[in-house]
C-alpha atoms as one frame of an Amber mdcrd trajectory, in Angstrom:
protein
   0.000   0.000   0.000   1.202   3.512  -0.837   2.105   5.743   2.104   1.042
   9.389   1.767   3.679  12.100   1.860   3.545  14.809   4.521   2.217  17.190
   1.871  -0.644  14.832   0.931  -1.462  14.221   4.596  -1.822  17.997   5.049
  -4.010  18.298   1.936  -6.245  15.452   3.151  -6.263  16.647   6.766  -4.827
  13.370   8.022  -2.754  14.842  10.844  -4.027  14.064  14.320  -4.487  17.237
  16.328  -4.322  15.975  19.905  -4.391  19.324  21.683  -3.436  22.944  21.333
  -0.189  22.756  23.290   0.926  19.520  21.634   0.235  21.068  18.220   2.122
  24.229  19.153   5.074  22.166  20.348   5.046  20.224  17.055   4.941  23.534
  15.143   7.945  24.775  17.095   9.772  21.508  16.407   8.990  21.688  12.669
   9.952  25.348  12.385  13.274  24.733  14.146  14.141  22.179  11.452  13.656
  24.662   8.603  16.282  27.228   7.671  14.971  30.432   6.091  17.286  29.974
   3.121  15.606  26.617   2.406  12.403  28.484   1.566  13.966  29.915  -1.597
  14.111  26.551  -3.322  12.545  24.031  -0.919  13.194  20.313  -1.154  10.287
  17.876  -0.983  11.046  17.323   2.714  10.853  21.061   3.420   7.638  21.337
   1.376   6.129  18.528   3.460   7.262  20.121   6.723   5.813  23.476   5.644
   2.523  21.844   4.658   2.271  20.132   8.056   3.230  23.327   9.875   0.598
  25.389   8.052  -2.068  22.710   8.517  -1.424  22.536  12.257  -1.451  26.332
  12.658  -4.644  26.727  10.639  -6.408  24.119  12.764  -5.429  25.354  16.213
  -8.211  26.283  18.580  -8.311  30.056  19.086  -6.900  31.337  22.337  -9.106
  33.133  24.795  -7.616  36.458  25.809  -7.962  37.145  29.491  -7.935  40.746
  30.669  -6.327  40.836  34.101  -6.326  44.647  34.132 -10.096  44.766  34.374
 -10.988  44.586  38.090 -14.739  44.154  37.726 -16.189  41.622  40.120
């Protein structure tokens, strides 16, 4: 059976999004593996990493902003 590439997994939405913090940690891990100069002419590995990174960021739950300066009770 054919195994999908990282790019195809991102297109199909096949990445498991366990939780916000786990996804953020994976995004940090992926971004640390990519050098900015690799974006000029990305390899297939970099394209797959970018696809996964973008997919994970686009599917994060939004953060709730808490205002601690507002002292209303």
